[in-house]
C-alpha positions in Angstrom: -0.5 -0.3 -0.1 3.1 2.6 1.0 5.9 2.2 -0.7 9.0 4.5 0.1 9.2 7.3 2.2 5.6 8.0 2.5 4.5 4.8 4.5 3.2 6.9 7.6 5.8 4.7 9.8 9.0 6.1 8.2 7.1 9.4 8.5 7.0 9.2 12.2 11.0 8.2 12.5 12.1 10.9 10.4 9.5 13.3 12.5 11.6 11.7 16.1 14.6 11.4 14.5 14.6 14.9 14.1 13.2 16.0 16.9 15.9 14.2 18.6 19.0 15.7 16.9 17.9 19.3 17.3 15.1 19.0 20.0 12.1 20.9 20.5 13.6 24.3 21.0 15.6 24.4 18.3 12.0 22.8 16.2 10.3 26.4 16.0 13.5 28.2 15.0 14.7 25.6 12.3 11.3 26.3 10.9 11.6 29.7 10.6 14.5 29.8 8.9 13.0 27.6 6.1 9.7 29.2 5.4 11.9 32.5 5.4 14.2 31.2 2.8 11.4 29.7 0.5 9.6 32.7 0.5 13.5 34.7 -0.4 14.0 32.1 -3.3 9.9 32.7 -4.2 10.7 36.4 -4.5 13.5 36.1 -6.5 11.7 33.7 -9.3 8.8 36.2 -9.2 10.9 39.3 -9.3 8.3 41.1 -7.1 8.1 40.5 -3.3 4.3 40.5 -2.6 5.1 43.1 0.7 5.7 45.6 -1.1 2.9 46.0 -2.9 1.0 46.2 -0.2 0.7 50.4 1.7 -0.3 51.3 5.1 -2.9 53.3 6.0 -2.7 56.4 8.0 -5.2 54.3 11.0 -3.4 50.9 10.2 -5.3 49.7 7.1 -3.3 47.6 4.6 -4.3 49.4 1.4 -4.2 48.2 -2.6 -1.6 49.9 -4.3 -4.1 51.6 -6.2 -7.2 52.8 -3.6 -3.5 54.3 -2.2 -3.0 56.2 -5.9 -7.1 56.7 -6.0 -7.6 58.2 -2.1 -4.4 61.0 -3.2 -5.9 62.8 -6.2 -8.8 62.9 -4.3 -7.5 64.3 -1.5 -5.9 66.7 -3.4 -8.3 67.8 -5.8 -10.7 68.3 -2.3 -8.0 69.8 -1.1 -7.6 67.9 2.1 -4.3 67.4 3.3 -3.4 64.0 2.4 
């Protein structure tokens, strides 16, 4: 039924071995570093960073670039300070 590393028993043995080797305190740190490495790799492949596209308004709400541009042009037309 299950062959190779797809077997639940093999995965359980592998996870317990990782836990013994690195310890419970280092596992979250390893997970974070792997995640950030994967994110940086994906950003380098696509050529842009998703976090750079979003802007934050004055009340701390994330705003898309098109909405921020529309709000800015509207405030300049009405003469309201930004």
